[in-house]
C-alpha positions as CSV (number, residue, x, y, z in Angstrom):
1,X,-36.1,27.2,27.8
2,X,-33.4,24.9,29.6
3,X,-31.1,23.3,27.3
4,X,-31.5,19.7,27.1
5,X,-30.4,16.3,24.8
6,X,-33.3,14.6,23.1
7,X,-32.3,11.0,21.5
8,X,-34.8,9.1,19.6
9,X,-33.6,6.3,17.5
10,X,-36.3,5.7,15.1
11,X,-36.7,3.5,11.7
12,X,-39.0,4.3,9.2
13,X,-40.3,1.5,6.6
14,X,-41.7,3.0,3.6
15,X,-43.0,1.1,0.5
16,X,-45.6,-1.3,-0.9
17,X,-45.8,-4.6,1.2
18,X,-43.4,-3.5,3.5
19,X,-45.8,-4.3,6.2
20,X,-44.9,-8.0,5.6
21,X,-41.4,-7.4,7.3
22,X,-43.2,-6.3,10.9
23,X,-42.5,-9.2,12.4
24,X,-38.5,-9.4,10.9
25,X,-38.4,-5.8,12.5
26,X,-39.6,-6.4,15.6
27,X,-37.7,-9.4,16.4
28,X,-34.3,-7.5,14.9
29,X,-35.2,-4.7,18.0
30,X,-36.4,-7.3,20.6
31,X,-39.9,-5.4,20.6
32,X,-42.9,-7.1,22.3
33,X,-44.9,-3.7,20.9
34,X,-45.5,-1.8,18.0
35,X,-47.2,0.9,16.3
36,X,-47.9,-0.1,12.8
37,X,-50.0,2.3,10.6
38,X,-51.2,1.2,7.3
39,X,-53.1,3.2,4.8
40,X,-55.5,5.1,7.6
41,X,-55.9,2.6,9.7
42,X,-53.7,2.1,12.9
43,X,-52.7,-0.8,14.2
44,X,-51.1,-1.6,17.5
45,X,-49.0,-4.9,17.8
46,X,-48.8,-6.1,21.4
47,X,-47.3,-9.3,22.9
48,X,-50.1,-11.2,22.1
49,X,-49.5,-10.9,18.6
50,X,-46.9,-13.2,17.6
51,X,-43.8,-12.2,15.6
52,X,-42.5,-14.3,13.4
């Protein structure tokens, strides 16, 4: 195997009602897309979704 570096800055946010922070987190990182997992559902937020 060749040597390599892998850099992946990721912020994981856990806790009850933390999904209410999606807009704030997206704005913090200048995101236009975000993958949000809630319970067993996976919701994809895209540019068409308004981050407040």
